[in-house]
C-alpha positions in Angstrom: 47.9 135.7 135.8 51.0 136.8 137.6 53.5 138.9 135.7 56.2 136.8 137.4 54.7 133.6 136.1 53.1 134.4 132.7 53.0 130.8 131.7 51.2 129.5 134.8 48.5 126.9 134.0 50.3 126.1 130.7 51.8 122.8 129.6 54.6 123.3 127.0 55.5 120.2 125.0 59.0 120.4 123.4 59.3 118.1 120.4 62.8 118.8 119.4 65.7 116.4 119.8 68.2 119.0 121.0 66.2 121.6 123.0 68.7 123.3 125.4 68.0 122.4 129.0 68.3 126.1 129.8 65.2 126.8 127.7 63.2 124.1 129.3 64.3 125.4 132.8 63.4 129.0 131.7 59.9 127.8 130.8 59.5 126.2 134.2 60.7 129.4 135.9 58.0 131.3 134.0 55.4 129.0 135.5 54.9 126.4 132.8 54.8 122.7 133.3 57.1 121.2 130.6 57.6 117.8 129.0 59.9 116.6 126.2 58.6 114.3 123.4 61.1 114.3 120.6 59.0 113.1 117.7 61.9 112.2 115.5 65.2 110.4 116.1 68.6 110.9 114.6 70.9 108.0 113.6 74.4 108.5 112.2 75.0 107.0 108.8 78.7 107.8 108.7 81.3 106.7 111.2 84.4 107.6 109.1 85.2 110.2 106.5 84.0 108.9 103.1 86.6 108.3 100.4 85.2 111.1 98.1 85.6 113.6 101.0 89.1 112.4 101.8 90.0 112.8 98.1 89.0 116.4 98.0 89.5 117.4 101.7 92.2 120.1 101.0 90.3 121.4 98.0 87.1 122.5 99.8 86.8 126.3 100.2 83.7 126.0 102.3 82.0 123.4 104.5 78.2 124.1 104.9 76.1 123.0 107.8 72.3 123.4 108.1 71.8 121.3 111.3 73.3 120.9 114.7 73.0 117.1 114.3 75.3 117.3 111.3 77.8 119.3 113.3 77.8 116.9 116.2 78.4 113.8 114.1 80.9 115.6 111.8 83.0 116.7 114.8 83.0 113.2 116.3 84.4 111.9 113.0 87.0 114.6 112.2 87.8 116.0 115.6 91.6 115.2 115.2 91.8 116.4 111.6 92.7 120.1 110.7 89.7 121.8 109.0 91.1 124.4 106.6 87.9 125.2 104.8 85.7 128.2 105.8 82.5 127.3 107.6 79.1 128.4 106.6 75.8 127.9 108.5 72.1 128.5 107.8 71.1 129.6 111.3 72.0 130.6 114.9 71.5 127.2 116.5 74.0 125.6 114.1 76.4 128.5 114.6 76.3 128.2 118.3 76.9 124.5 118.2 80.0 124.9 116.0 81.4 127.7 118.1 81.0 125.7 121.2 83.2 123.0 119.5 85.9 125.6 118.6 85.0 126.3 115.0 85.0 129.8 113.5 82.0 130.8 111.4 82.7 132.8 108.2 79.2 133.1 106.8 75.6 133.1 108.1 72.7 134.6 106.1 70.6 137.5 107.3 67.5 135.3 107.4 67.9 131.7 108.6 66.7 129.7 105.6 68.2 128.0 102.5 66.8 130.5 100.0 68.5 133.5 101.7 71.6 131.4 102.2 71.9 130.8 98.4 71.2 134.4 97.6 73.8 135.8 100.0 76.5 133.1 100.0 79.8 134.5 98.8 80.3 133.7 95.1 82.8 130.9 94.4 83.4 128.3 91.8 85.7 126.3 94.1 84.6 122.9 95.5 82.2 123.0 98.5 81.2 120.3 101.0 77.6 120.2 102.2 77.3 118.1 105.4 73.6 117.1 105.8 70.9 114.7 106.8 68.8 112.5 104.6 65.9 114.9 104.5 67.9 118.1 103.8 66.6 120.3 101.1 68.4 120.1 97.7 68.2 123.9 97.3 71.8 124.6 98.4 73.6 121.9 96.3 71.5 122.7 93.2 71.5 126.5 93.3 75.1 127.2 94.2 77.5 127.8 91.2 80.2 125.6 92.8 80.7 121.9 92.6 79.0 120.7 95.8 79.9 117.4 97.4 77.1 116.1 99.6 78.1 114.1 102.7 74.9 112.5 104.0 75.9 112.0 107.6 72.7 111.1 109.4 69.1 109.8 109.0 66.0 111.3 110.5 63.2 108.8 111.3 60.0 108.7 113.3 60.2 108.1 117.0 57.2 105.7 117.7 57.7 105.5 121.5 57.6 109.3 121.9 54.6 109.6 119.6 52.8 107.2 121.8 53.8 109.2 124.9 52.7 112.4 123.2 49.2 111.0 122.7 49.1 110.1 126.4 50.2 113.5 127.5 47.5 115.2 125.4 44.8 112.9 126.7 45.8 113.4 130.3 46.0 117.2 130.1 42.8 118.2 128.4 42.0 120.9 130.9 45.4 122.6 130.5 46.4 125.3 128.0 48.9 123.3 125.9 51.5 124.7 123.6 53.5 122.4 121.3 56.9 123.7 120.2 58.4 122.4 117.0 61.9 122.9 115.7 61.9 121.2 112.2 59.8 120.3 109.3 60.5 116.6 110.1 58.8 117.1 113.5 55.9 118.9 111.8 55.3 115.9 109.6 55.3 113.5 112.5 52.9 115.7 114.5 50.1 115.0 112.0 50.2 111.3 113.3 49.2 112.4 116.8 47.4 115.7 116.6 44.3 116.4 114.6 44.5 119.3 112.1 41.6 121.0 113.7 43.0 120.8 117.3 42.7 124.0 119.4 46.1 123.3 120.9 48.5 126.1 120.1 51.6 125.5 118.0 54.9 127.4 118.2 57.4 127.1 115.4 61.1 127.9 115.5 61.1 129.5 112.0 59.6 129.9 108.6 60.7 126.6 107.1 59.0 124.7 110.0 56.0 127.0 109.8 55.7 126.4 106.1 55.6 122.6 106.7 53.0 123.0 109.4 50.8 125.2 107.2 51.1 122.9 104.2 49.7 120.1 106.4 46.9 122.4 107.5 47.9 123.5 111.0 47.6 127.0 112.3 50.8 128.4 113.8 50.3 130.7 116.7 53.9 131.6 117.6 57.0 132.2 115.4 59.9 134.4 116.5 61.7 136.7 114.2 65.0 135.2 115.1 64.9 131.5 114.8 66.2 130.1 118.1 64.7 128.1 120.9 65.2 131.0 123.3 63.3 133.3 121.0 60.4 130.9 120.7 59.9 131.1 124.5 60.3 134.9 124.4 57.6 135.1 121.7 55.2 133.0 123.6 55.6 135.2 126.7 55.3 138.4 124.7 52.1 137.3 123.2 50.5 136.2 126.5 
């Protein structure tokens, strides 16, 4: 295998809903064939600021985000409203999304998961707003000492059309070295609908929460980067080849 094209003869299937095009292009530049099959779909459940958030808007010391989807929908709703609260995020992807939109991040944990977030989050008893999806863990709102308002801003559901395409892609590429890249526990749960537990196809996980979900289902995870970003997943795959 050429050092210039370490992923030659590989097919990489990206299952995330928001994989940066730069990452997909980088995989192609390294010799891989690539395809996107987002196994989940995101649907906004809010199109305006809820009354309970309006009521306490100026009281929030912190607004917490654990997903880029929440950031995107939140910003579309409140783009013209001053945000006085400090911003906290769980990971690098969410941080980058917020900074791109002009927000300043005041807290991010040393390890990108909810457990470390709760352990390291600056102590406060003031009101906090948690902007989240319907499948978000309840660890943050139940473990923080503050009063936490939860604004459920989107739903995560299955993507039947892409699940069908995923099956077809696997069937048509049996002679290829396939790597499936997953970026969320939700995608991991959908994977079991289309990929047998004992499949020899390699799985790459963005981080320990997704890896935990995959292992609980019974899958073996071959690749997981130390720093939980799409870019680092690709680097980990190349490093291990």
